[in-house]
RODO-2510 file (C-alpha; in nm, 4 decimals, decimal comma):
residues 329
     n   res          X          Y          Z
     1     m    -5,1325     6,3384    -0,9285
     2     k    -5,1169     6,0019    -0,7564
     3     k    -4,9942     6,1676    -0,4351
     4     s    -5,2902     6,4117    -0,4445
     5     l    -5,5380     6,1267    -0,4909
     6     f    -5,3786     5,9353    -0,1997
     7     i    -5,4094     6,2368     0,0333
     8     l    -5,7703     6,2909    -0,0747
     9     g    -5,8490     5,9253    -0,0004
    10     m    -5,6972     5,9497     0,3434
    11     l    -5,9022     6,2618     0,4202
    12     c    -6,2232     6,0910     0,3120
    13     a    -6,1461     5,7876     0,5245
    14     a    -6,0797     6,0096     0,8265
    15     v    -6,4076     6,1968     0,7752
    16     t    -6,5938     5,8659     0,7415
    17     t    -6,4331     5,7313     1,0590
    18     i    -6,5183     6,0457     1,2527
    19     g    -6,8769     6,0109     1,1477
    20     l    -6,9097     5,6562     1,2855
    21     p    -7,0646     5,6206     1,6308
    22     a    -6,8192     5,5190     1,9036
    23     k    -6,8514     5,1617     2,0342
    24     a    -7,0249     5,1725     2,3716
    25     a    -6,8078     5,0581     2,6645
    26     q    -6,9400     4,7466     2,8312
    27     p    -7,0186     4,8143     3,2007
    28     e    -6,8603     4,5828     3,4524
    29     p    -7,1113     4,3450     3,6103
    30     k    -7,2332     4,4645     3,9476
    31     f    -7,1215     4,2577     4,2470
    32     p    -7,2894     4,1245     4,4466
    33     e    -7,6317     4,0840     4,2911
    34     k    -7,7388     3,7995     4,5200
    35     p    -7,6462     3,6600     4,8657
    36     v    -7,2911     3,5412     4,9255
    37     k    -7,2138     3,2153     5,1087
    38     l    -6,9344     3,2070     5,3666
    39     i    -6,8370     2,8466     5,4382
    40     v    -6,7023     2,7704     5,7867
    41     p    -6,5029     2,4439     5,8065
    42     f    -6,5913     2,3834     6,1721
    43     v    -6,9000     2,3124     6,3827
    44     p    -7,1364     2,5877     6,4986
    45     g    -7,0478     2,7495     6,8298
    46     g    -6,7013     2,8438     6,9481
    47     f    -6,4821     3,1316     6,8436
    48     t    -6,4358     3,0470     6,4743
    49     d    -6,8079     3,0249     6,4095
    50     s    -6,9025     3,3327     6,6117
    51     m    -6,6225     3,5373     6,4537
    52     a    -6,7322     3,4261     6,1070
    53     r    -7,0949     3,5211     6,1745
    54     l    -6,9998     3,8635     6,3035
    55     t    -6,7710     3,9147     6,0020
    56     a    -7,0517     3,8109     5,7686
    57     e    -7,2909     4,0517     5,9406
    58     q    -7,0528     4,3431     5,8990
    59     m    -6,9695     4,2589     5,5377
    60     s    -7,3409     4,2301     5,4570
    61     s    -7,4002     4,5864     5,5687
    62     v    -7,1217     4,7086     5,3404
    63     l    -7,2061     4,4971     5,0345
    64     g    -7,5797     4,5562     5,0493
    65     q    -7,6419     4,1816     5,0150
    66     s    -7,6639     3,9051     5,2751
    67     v    -7,3496     3,7091     5,3556
    68     i    -7,4826     3,3767     5,4797
    69     v    -7,2694     3,1517     5,7006
    70     e    -7,2856     2,7817     5,6227
    71     n    -7,1023     2,5268     5,8392
    72     k    -6,9373     2,2304     5,6653
    73     p    -6,7338     2,0646     5,9416
    74     g    -6,5300     1,7473     5,9229
    75     a    -6,1879     1,5991     5,8466
    76     n    -5,9857     1,8900     5,9841
    77     g    -6,1476     2,1325     5,7418
    78     i    -6,0967     1,9152     5,4344
    79     i    -6,4671     1,8769     5,3526
    80     a    -6,5220     2,2527     5,3389
    81     a    -6,2009     2,3215     5,1472
    82     e    -6,2836     2,0621     4,8813
    83     y    -6,6325     2,2070     4,8430
    84     v    -6,5121     2,5657     4,7988
    85     s    -6,2255     2,4685     4,5678
    86     r    -6,4846     2,3268     4,3256
    87     a    -6,7351     2,6138     4,3549
    88     p    -6,7875     2,8629     4,0691
    89     a    -6,5223     3,1346     4,0677
    90     d    -6,7696     3,4196     4,0863
    91     g    -6,7267     3,5493     4,4427
    92     y    -7,0526     3,4043     4,5718
    93     t    -6,8909     3,1146     4,7599
    94     l    -6,6173     3,2005     5,0108
    95     m    -6,4435     3,0127     5,2899
    96     v    -6,3054     3,1038     5,6305
    97     a    -5,9422     2,9986     5,5978
    98     s    -5,7262     2,8776     5,8853
    99     a    -5,3847     2,7201     5,9356
   100     e    -5,5441     2,3751     5,9307
   101     t    -5,7082     2,4071     5,5889
   102     l    -5,4424     2,5970     5,3959
   103     a    -5,1097     2,5476     5,5765
   104     i    -5,1105     2,2242     5,7805
   105     n    -5,3307     1,9862     5,5793
   106     p    -5,1230     2,0261     5,2585
   107     n    -4,8169     1,9134     5,4522
   108     v    -4,9605     1,6070     5,6265
   109     y    -5,2267     1,4593     5,3973
   110     k    -5,0635     1,3014     5,0933
   111     d    -5,3947     1,2254     4,9196
   112     l    -5,5518     1,5683     4,9663
   113     r    -5,8085     1,6391     4,6953
   114     y    -5,7464     2,0126     4,6799
   115     k    -5,4337     2,2167     4,6190
   116     a    -5,3970     2,4813     4,8885
   117     d    -5,1581     2,6903     4,6807
   118     k    -5,3529     2,6769     4,3522
   119     d    -5,7240     2,6241     4,4164
   120     f    -5,7933     2,9405     4,6169
   121     a    -5,7721     3,3169     4,5665
   122     p    -5,6821     3,5082     4,8860
   123     v    -5,9349     3,7772     4,9806
   124     g    -5,7813     3,8956     5,3071
   125     s    -5,6969     3,7999     5,6633
   126     i    -5,9346     3,8840     5,9485
   127     v    -5,7918     3,8225     6,2961
   128     s    -5,5078     3,6585     6,4858
   129     v    -5,5535     3,4986     6,8296
   130     p    -5,2524     3,4261     7,0548
   131     l    -5,2228     3,1106     7,2623
   132     f    -5,1088     3,0514     7,6191
   133     v    -4,8925     2,7733     7,7621
   134     t    -5,1357     2,6422     8,0230
   135     v    -5,0593     2,4030     8,3109
   136     n    -5,2243     2,2810     8,6294
   137     s    -5,1895     2,5454     8,9007
   138     e    -5,1180     2,2913     9,1770
   139     t    -4,9196     2,0130     9,0135
   140     g    -4,7717     2,2116     8,7247
   141     d    -4,4476     2,4068     8,7231
   142     p    -4,4486     2,7675     8,8488
   143     s    -4,2485     2,8985     8,5517
   144     l    -4,1786     2,8152     8,1887
   145     a    -3,8093     2,7618     8,2642
   146     e    -3,8918     2,4975     8,5254
   147     f    -4,1441     2,3332     8,2963
   148     v    -3,8887     2,3118     8,0128
   149     a    -3,6205     2,1814     8,2495
   150     r    -3,8517     1,9040     8,3739
   151     a    -3,9511     1,8142     8,0191
   152     k    -3,5855     1,7906     7,9128
   153     k    -3,5029     1,5749     8,2128
   154     n    -3,7898     1,3374     8,1355
   155     p    -3,8140     1,2866     7,7565
   156     k    -4,1590     1,1686     7,6435
   157     q    -4,2781     1,1500     8,0042
   158     l    -4,4616     1,4816     7,9981
   159     s    -4,7780     1,4992     7,7880
   160     y    -4,9633     1,7764     7,6140
   161     a    -5,3215     1,7971     7,4940
   162     s    -5,4464     1,9431     7,1673
   163     w    -5,7853     1,9844     7,0062
   164     g    -5,7019     1,7227     6,7443
   165     t    -5,4248     1,5632     6,5429
   166     g    -5,3158     1,8037     6,2718
   167     s    -5,4589     2,1055     6,4535
   168     t    -5,2713     2,4268     6,5232
   169     g    -5,2649     2,3201     6,8886
   170     h    -5,0805     2,0024     6,7882
   171     f    -4,8310     2,1640     6,5522
   172     a    -4,7674     2,4627     6,7792
   173     v    -4,6420     2,2357     7,0588
   174     e    -4,4297     2,0334     6,8174
   175     l    -4,2715     2,3640     6,7120
   176     f    -4,2256     2,4439     7,0820
   177     n    -4,0534     2,1053     7,1277
   178     s    -3,8072     2,1804     6,8480
   179     k    -3,7229     2,5278     6,9768
   180     a    -3,7068     2,4370     7,3465
   181     g    -3,5279     2,1048     7,3001
   182     t    -3,8082     1,9107     7,4686
   183     e    -3,9906     1,5940     7,3695
   184     m    -4,3462     1,5694     7,4989
   185     t    -4,6120     1,3122     7,4150
   186     h    -4,9144     1,4282     7,2200
   187     i    -5,2645     1,3387     7,3404
   188     p    -5,5334     1,4578     7,0959
   189     y    -5,8854     1,5446     7,2115
   190     k    -6,2064     1,6369     7,0329
   191     g    -6,1869     2,0022     7,1247
   192     t    -5,9990     2,2260     7,3661
   193     g    -6,2499     2,1833     7,6498
   194     p    -6,1895     1,8124     7,7234
   195     g    -5,8129     1,8601     7,7056
   196     l    -5,8238     2,1554     7,9431
   197     v    -6,0376     1,9543     8,1865
   198     d    -5,7706     1,6830     8,1956
   199     v    -5,4977     1,9425     8,2516
   200     m    -5,6949     2,0779     8,5477
   201     g    -5,7423     1,7206     8,6678
   202     g    -5,3688     1,6509     8,6559
   203     r    -5,3993     1,3814     8,3879
   204     v    -5,2171     1,5851     8,1205
   205     d    -4,9257     1,8214     8,1808
   206     m    -4,9887     2,1046     7,9358
   207     i    -5,2172     2,2494     7,6701
   208     l    -5,2158     2,5618     7,4563
   209     t    -5,5333     2,7641     7,5065
   210     t    -5,6829     3,0924     7,3971
   211     l    -5,7428     3,3463     7,6714
   212     m    -6,1153     3,3254     7,6016
   213     t    -6,1008     2,9572     7,7030
   214     s    -5,8690     2,9760     8,0025
   215     e    -5,8908     3,3276     8,1493
   216     q    -6,1569     3,2552     8,4109
   217     f    -5,9872     2,9311     8,5160
   218     a    -5,6588     3,1216     8,5508
   219     r    -5,8190     3,3946     8,7612
   220     d    -5,9876     3,1272     8,9755
   221     g    -5,6502     2,9622     9,0377
   222     k    -5,7308     2,6373     8,8574
   223     v    -5,4647     2,6761     8,5865
   224     r    -5,1456     2,8759     8,5471
   225     l    -5,0557     3,0595     8,2274
   226     l    -4,6785     3,0300     8,1890
   227     a    -4,6292     3,2217     7,8640
   228     i    -4,8032     3,3676     7,5607
   229     t    -4,7025     3,2447     7,2148
   230     s    -4,7184     3,5813     7,0366
   231     p    -4,4324     3,8356     7,0206
   232     q    -4,6343     4,0805     7,2331
   233     r    -4,7998     4,0424     7,5719
   234     s    -5,1772     4,0376     7,5905
   235     p    -5,3438     4,3650     7,6930
   236     k    -5,5925     4,1571     7,8918
   237     m    -5,3245     3,9549     8,0721
   238     p    -5,0108     4,1726     8,0622
   239     e    -4,8481     3,9933     8,3540
   240     v    -4,7946     3,6812     8,1404
   241     p    -4,4587     3,7065     7,9577
   242     t    -4,3992     3,6011     7,5985
   243     a    -4,2241     3,2723     7,5277
   244     s    -3,9526     3,4676     7,3452
   245     e    -3,8887     3,6772     7,6565
   246     l    -3,8375     3,3534     7,8474
   247     g    -3,5795     3,2106     7,6094
   248     i    -3,7851     3,0309     7,3429
   249     e    -3,6535     3,2502     7,0644
   250     n    -3,8614     3,3370     6,7567
   251     y    -4,1574     3,1392     6,8844
   252     d    -4,4480     3,3156     6,7164
   253     v    -4,7671     3,1137     6,6939
   254     a    -5,1319     3,2167     6,6811
   255     l    -5,4632     3,0995     6,5543
   256     w    -5,5432     3,3008     6,2445
   257     y    -5,8424     3,3353     6,0175
   258     g    -5,9004     3,4886     5,6777
   259     i    -6,1237     3,4590     5,3739
   260     v    -6,0498     3,2911     5,0414
   261     a    -6,2482     3,2422     4,7208
   262     p    -6,2123     2,9802     4,4473
   263     a    -5,9136     3,0379     4,2206
   264     g    -5,9988     3,2400     3,9117
   265     t    -6,2414     3,4735     4,0874
   266     p    -6,2165     3,8088     3,9004
   267     e    -5,9841     4,0627     4,0576
   268     p    -6,2513     4,3368     4,0784
   269     v    -6,4682     4,0975     4,2805
   270     i    -6,1773     4,0104     4,5110
   271     a    -6,1042     4,3810     4,5561
   272     r    -6,4693     4,4511     4,6391
   273     l    -6,4756     4,1719     4,8969
   274     n    -6,1501     4,2878     5,0551
   275     a    -6,2810     4,6442     5,0807
   276     a    -6,6002     4,5169     5,2458
   277     l    -6,3955     4,3048     5,4861
   278     r    -6,1741     4,5995     5,5741
   279     e    -6,4660     4,8364     5,6283
   280     g    -6,6754     4,5802     5,8143
   281     t    -6,4056     4,4841     6,0621
   282     a    -6,3474     4,8526     6,1419
   283     n    -6,6981     4,8667     6,2885
   284     p    -6,6883     4,9372     6,6665
   285     k    -6,9171     4,6392     6,7337
   286     f    -6,6750     4,4030     6,5629
   287     k    -6,3746     4,5577     6,7362
   288     a    -6,5347     4,5344     7,0803
   289     s    -6,6169     4,1672     7,0279
   290     m    -6,2643     4,0839     6,9131
   291     d    -6,1089     4,2790     7,2009
   292     a    -6,3178     4,0756     7,4433
   293     s    -6,1832     3,7567     7,2826
   294     d    -5,8194     3,8768     7,2917
   295     a    -5,8183     3,8673     6,9107
   296     v    -5,6098     4,1100     6,7060
   297     i    -5,7804     4,2474     6,3940
   298     l    -5,5417     4,2300     6,1001
   299     v    -5,6899     4,2742     5,7511
   300     r    -5,4219     4,2146     5,4893
   301     s    -5,4580     4,2872     5,1197
   302     p    -5,5118     3,9856     4,8904
   303     a    -5,1450     3,9918     4,7878
   304     e    -5,0222     4,0256     5,1459
   305     f    -5,2496     3,7464     5,2617
   306     g    -5,1234     3,5261     4,9788
   307     s    -4,7635     3,5802     5,0899
   308     f    -4,8622     3,5075     5,4493
   309     l    -5,0283     3,1801     5,3467
   310     e    -4,7155     3,0691     5,1628
   311     a    -4,4969     3,1494     5,4646
   312     e    -4,7328     2,9522     5,6907
   313     r    -4,7211     2,6510     5,4584
   314     q    -4,3436     2,6555     5,4708
   315     k    -4,3350     2,6928     5,8510
   316     w    -4,5710     2,4066     5,9222
   317     g    -4,4167     2,1966     5,6461
   318     t    -4,0873     2,2108     5,8338
   319     v    -4,2617     2,0985     6,1539
   320     a    -4,4413     1,8138     5,9753
   321     k    -4,1143     1,6898     5,8291
   322     s    -3,9069     1,7177     6,1464
   323     s    -4,1817     1,5526     6,3559
   324     n    -4,2580     1,2928     6,0866
   325     i    -4,6313     1,3673     6,0903
   326     v    -4,8257     1,1980     5,8101
   327     l    -5,2050     1,1624     5,8214
   328     q    -5,4703     0,9844     5,6181
   329     q    -5,8254     1,0944     5,5431
***
């Protein structure tokens, strides 16, 4: 009897449950519902800014909302990085990431007020731009081998320019020093232009430049490009060999740019932004502009970009330690 009553109760409960209306699924919030800010850590003008604005334009067309570029220059990108690290994690404030902000600064500034490995969510990489070992065409050496030999013979006597202490241009030559067995003196400038002018004037021995900066001077015979720092030759200047071809093994350096959001940004938002970045950079207009700048389009997934950032932090951390580079804000 008890068993029959139990079964009857279960049947009634099941019928009651079936009769209840199902709980409505909550729709995911639409993104974006308002303009998105893309923070650029450097001054307006130049490649970084123009690339960021073109990226924002292409992403806007995909997202259906404006992506507005806002420049927050200063302190080797620290001002912008601090600002974005403290922004709401909702996908509406992004930053153009570079080696300086997320790979070099964490290794040289001991009092940095943001954590490069914890305060940001990778969205994706955008482009990579190789550099060229650039010397004076009249007073400089005719080949990389001769340049390295002269530098080894005269420790600290040869100088190199960079576009600032703690920049990729600074660290890339210190990495070159360690791989080539040279010891050159660093002379920082406020930008590539002034440093290149002094190389052409014979006051500095070498500088790393992008092809966009030095191509016309090279074709006019004012500078000589001894090697490219990437593993592959440039399609625009195929006659210039890679540093690895010339004996500087595993020397792979480039300017690179990507996009990050504040840590904690929801994964669906990150995925939406990455998809917009991938689709936007596939636009022929974007590709033509990057080709003209000798930039290689390389959109990584958020996870891939995160792994790349960690590898870059380790690489430049080794350089900072071996070169004893410590900076203060």
